[in-house]
C-alpha positions in Angstrom: 12.2 -6.4 -17.2 11.2 -2.8 -16.3 8.8 -2.3 -19.4 5.1 -1.6 -18.9 3.0 -2.9 -16.0 1.5 -6.8 -15.7 -2.0 -6.9 -14.6 -3.7 -9.5 -12.7 -5.9 -10.6 -10.1 -6.9 -13.2 -7.7 -9.9 -15.4 -8.2 -10.5 -18.2 -6.0 -6.8 -18.2 -4.8 -5.3 -18.3 -8.0 -3.2 -15.6 -10.0 -5.7 -14.6 -13.1 -3.6 -12.7 -15.4 -5.4 -9.6 -17.5 -2.7 -8.3 -19.5 0.2 -5.7 -20.0 -0.1 -2.2 -20.5 2.7 0.4 -20.9 1.4 2.7 -18.3 0.3 2.5 -14.5 -3.1 4.2 -15.3 -3.9 2.0 -18.7 -3.3 -0.8 -16.4 -5.9 0.4 -13.7 -8.5 1.1 -16.7 -7.9 -2.4 -17.7 -8.2 -4.0 -14.5 -11.8 -1.7 -14.1 -13.1 -3.2 -17.5 -12.3 -6.6 -16.0 -14.4 -6.1 -12.7 -17.2 -4.6 -14.7 -18.8 -1.0 -13.7 -20.5 -1.9 -10.3 -17.6 -4.2 -9.1 -14.9 -1.6 -9.8 -16.9 1.4 -8.3 -17.2 -0.9 -5.1 -13.5 -1.4 -5.2 -12.8 2.1 -5.4 -14.7 3.0 -2.6 -13.3 0.2 -0.6 -9.6 1.4 -1.2 -10.9 5.0 -0.9 -12.1 3.9 2.5 -9.0 2.0 3.7 -6.6 4.7 3.8 -6.1 7.2 6.4 -4.7 10.8 6.5 -1.9 11.8 8.2 -3.8 13.4 11.3 -5.9 9.9 11.5 -3.3 8.0 11.5 -1.7 10.2 14.8 -5.0 9.7 16.4 -5.0 6.4 16.3 -1.7 5.3 17.4 -2.6 7.7 20.4 -5.9 6.1 20.8 -4.6 2.8 20.9 -1.9 3.6 23.5 1.2 3.3 21.0 4.0 5.3 19.8 4.7 6.3 16.2 8.7 5.4 16.2 10.6 8.2 14.5 13.9 8.0 13.0 16.3 10.7 11.9 18.0 7.9 9.3 14.5 7.4 7.3 13.7 9.8 4.6 9.8 9.2 5.9 10.8 10.4 9.3 9.3 7.0 10.7 11.5 3.4 11.7 10.8 0.7 9.3 8.4 2.8 6.7 10.4 3.4 2.9 8.9 5.4 0.2 7.4 2.7 -2.5 10.4 3.1 -5.3 7.8 1.9 -8.1 5.6 5.3 -6.9 2.7 6.1 -4.6 2.4 4.7 -1.0 5.0 3.6 1.6 6.2 0.1 2.2 6.6 -1.0 5.7 8.9 -3.7 7.4 10.7 -4.5 10.5 14.1 -6.7 11.4 12.9 -9.9 13.6 15.6 -12.4 14.3 17.8 -11.0 11.7 15.2 -11.6 8.9 13.6 -8.6 7.2 9.6 -9.2 8.1 7.2 -7.4 5.4 4.4 -5.9 7.5 2.2 -4.2 4.4 1.7 -0.9 2.7 0.3 2.4 3.6 -0.9 5.4 1.7 0.3 7.9 4.0 4.2 7.7 6.0 1.9 7.9 9.2 -0.1 5.2 8.3 3.3 3.5 7.7 4.2 4.4 11.4 0.9 3.0 13.0 1.4 -0.2 11.1 5.0 -0.5 12.3 4.0 0.3 16.2 
Protein backbone atom coordinates (compact mmCIF):
# COMPACT_ATOMS: atom_id res chain seq x y z
CA UNK A 1 0.00 0.00 0.00
CA UNK A 2 1.06 3.54 -0.68
CA UNK A 3 3.46 2.68 -3.52
CA UNK A 4 2.42 3.75 -6.98
CA UNK A 5 -0.91 4.35 -8.62
CA UNK A 6 -3.59 1.92 -9.74
CA UNK A 7 -5.19 3.00 -13.02
CA UNK A 8 -8.77 1.96 -13.81
CA UNK A 9 -11.93 3.15 -15.52
CA UNK A 10 -15.62 2.25 -15.50
CA UNK A 11 -17.01 0.46 -18.53
CA UNK A 12 -20.71 -0.42 -18.55
CA UNK A 13 -20.85 0.19 -14.79
CA UNK A 14 -17.97 -2.18 -14.04
CA UNK A 15 -14.47 -1.26 -12.94
CA UNK A 16 -11.83 -2.17 -15.53
CA UNK A 17 -8.21 -2.40 -14.31
CA UNK A 18 -5.78 -0.81 -16.78
CA UNK A 19 -2.48 -1.11 -14.91
CA UNK A 20 -0.20 0.27 -12.21
CA UNK A 21 2.32 3.09 -12.48
CA UNK A 22 4.96 4.70 -10.28
CA UNK A 23 3.70 8.28 -10.74
CA UNK A 24 0.37 10.01 -11.30
CA UNK A 25 1.68 11.41 -14.58
CA UNK A 26 2.53 7.92 -15.87
CA UNK A 27 -0.95 6.82 -14.80
CA UNK A 28 -2.55 9.68 -16.75
CA UNK A 29 -0.52 8.72 -19.83
CA UNK A 30 -1.54 5.06 -19.50
CA UNK A 31 -5.19 6.08 -19.15
CA UNK A 32 -5.00 8.39 -22.18
CA UNK A 33 -3.40 5.65 -24.27
CA UNK A 34 -6.19 3.26 -23.29
CA UNK A 35 -8.85 5.79 -24.31
CA UNK A 36 -7.18 6.62 -27.63
CA UNK A 37 -6.43 9.97 -29.26
CA UNK A 38 -9.92 11.31 -29.89
CA UNK A 39 -11.54 10.06 -26.68
CA UNK A 40 -8.69 11.31 -24.45
CA UNK A 41 -8.81 14.78 -26.09
CA UNK A 42 -12.58 14.91 -25.57
CA UNK A 43 -12.25 13.79 -21.92
CA UNK A 44 -9.55 16.40 -21.25
CA UNK A 45 -11.66 19.16 -22.80
CA UNK A 46 -14.69 18.12 -20.75
CA UNK A 47 -12.66 18.07 -17.52
CA UNK A 48 -11.23 21.54 -18.24
CA UNK A 49 -14.70 22.91 -18.92
CA UNK A 50 -16.05 21.48 -15.64
CA UNK A 51 -13.72 23.22 -13.19
CA UNK A 52 -14.48 26.76 -12.03
CA UNK A 53 -12.13 29.53 -11.09
CA UNK A 54 -12.47 31.03 -7.62
CA UNK A 55 -14.16 34.13 -9.08
CA UNK A 56 -16.64 31.99 -11.07
CA UNK A 57 -17.60 30.05 -7.93
CA UNK A 58 -18.17 33.30 -6.01
CA UNK A 59 -20.31 34.67 -8.88
CA UNK A 60 -22.32 31.44 -9.15
CA UNK A 61 -23.06 31.48 -5.42
CA UNK A 62 -24.26 35.07 -5.61
CA UNK A 63 -26.39 34.35 -8.69
CA UNK A 64 -28.02 31.36 -6.97
CA UNK A 65 -28.62 33.25 -3.73
CA UNK A 66 -26.22 30.98 -1.84
CA UNK A 67 -23.67 31.90 0.79
CA UNK A 68 -20.24 30.30 0.83
CA UNK A 69 -19.82 29.22 4.46
CA UNK A 70 -16.52 30.56 5.78
CA UNK A 71 -14.63 28.81 8.58
CA UNK A 72 -11.66 30.00 10.61
CA UNK A 73 -11.05 26.37 11.69
CA UNK A 74 -10.43 25.08 8.15
CA UNK A 75 -7.14 25.66 6.34
CA UNK A 76 -9.15 26.29 3.15
CA UNK A 77 -11.21 28.99 4.81
CA UNK A 78 -14.48 27.20 4.07
CA UNK A 79 -16.66 24.84 6.12
CA UNK A 80 -16.54 21.23 4.88
CA UNK A 81 -13.81 21.83 2.29
CA UNK A 82 -10.51 20.02 2.81
CA UNK A 83 -7.38 19.87 0.66
CA UNK A 84 -7.01 16.44 -0.93
CA UNK A 85 -4.20 14.62 0.89
CA UNK A 86 -3.02 13.00 -2.36
CA UNK A 87 -2.39 16.33 -4.06
CA UNK A 88 -4.55 18.51 -6.31
CA UNK A 89 -8.10 19.44 -5.55
CA UNK A 90 -10.37 19.59 -2.55
CA UNK A 91 -12.72 17.07 -0.94
CA UNK A 92 -16.10 18.30 0.25
CA UNK A 93 -18.25 16.72 2.96
CA UNK A 94 -20.76 17.66 5.65
CA UNK A 95 -22.18 16.04 8.76
CA UNK A 96 -25.76 14.80 8.39
CA UNK A 97 -27.46 13.15 11.39
CA UNK A 98 -24.13 12.27 12.99
CA UNK A 99 -22.53 10.77 9.87
CA UNK A 100 -20.14 12.35 7.41
CA UNK A 101 -21.69 12.63 3.96
CA UNK A 102 -19.26 12.94 1.02
CA UNK A 103 -20.46 15.59 -1.44
CA UNK A 104 -17.72 15.39 -4.05
CA UNK A 105 -14.46 16.99 -5.05
CA UNK A 106 -13.58 20.35 -6.57
CA UNK A 107 -10.66 22.03 -8.30
CA UNK A 108 -10.67 25.12 -6.04
CA UNK A 109 -11.65 25.75 -2.43
CA UNK A 110 -14.30 28.21 -3.60
CA UNK A 111 -15.79 25.64 -5.97
CA UNK A 112 -15.87 23.22 -3.03
CA UNK A 113 -17.61 25.84 -0.89
CA UNK A 114 -20.23 26.23 -3.64
CA UNK A 115 -20.79 22.48 -3.59
CA UNK A 116 -21.16 22.63 0.21
CA UNK A 117 -23.61 25.56 0.06
